[in-house]
Every structure is written in C-alpha cells, then in structure tokens.
C-alpha positions, 0 to 999 in steps of 0.5 A: 783944766784938761778933759778926756773921753771917759769909759763910754763913747758911742757918739755918732754925728752927721752934718747937714747944710741948710738952704740958708747955708748954716751947718747943723751937726746932729749928735746921738749916742752916749759919752762920758768925760773925765775932767781934771782941774789944773790948780790942784789935780782934783778930778771929776770922772765919768761925767755923763753927757746928754745922749743927743743934741744939735749944734748950728753954725751960722753961714758967716761963722760968727755964731753957734747955737747949742741945743742939748736936752741934758747935761753938757760941757761947754769949753772955750776953744781959743782966746777969743772964746775965752774972752767972750766967756769972761765978758759974759761973766762965765768961766772958761769951762762949765757944765750946764744941765739943759737948754739952748746956749747961743754964742754970738761973737763977741757975746754970749746969749742964753735963750 
C-alpha cells in the first residue's frame, strides 16, 4: 500500500509537553489522502480525514493515544508496529471512523 496527500491539505499542528513529560500533538485543518493497494493497483482517492485531533506520546515512548473525532487512517510505520497490529488481529493499515485508539508496546487497546 502506498499513500499520499490528496488535493486538500490545510493541516496545522502544535506540540506541547505536559507536566508529566508526555508530548501532546494537536492537529487542525483539513486533509485528504490517496491510497493505492499494492496487489492490484486499486485506488481510493480523496479520502477526507477528520479536521482536528490529538496524539499523546508517553514519556517513556512505549505508548501513544490517538483521539480523532472523525475518520482517520492508521498505518503501521515499522515492523514492530506491524507485528503489534497483527497480534491484535488488525491489518497493517486501516481506516476507523471515530474514537480513541491506544497503542501500547507491544499490544493495541481500543477505548
């Protein structure tokens, strides 16, 4: 699978460090993505992702929580994440419609 930014990208972000040392990244703006399946070249164009959300990275680097109120694309960025996704019964990339997704090494927890 390959992905690229679509025709719309007005995304802005800022990162803040909490008193506990966690890093919180806040996103706003709109973005679309194009996704191409490697096996047959099938393409999903201009998938509109949510316009705001937060990612929280733990101080120890062992967990991340994604808070997106709307559609978002989740992709394993390396072999470790791909293995954690597989262990949880998930593909290496997927779209979810809304909610909170917590990734804790080496497992995934949906809240």
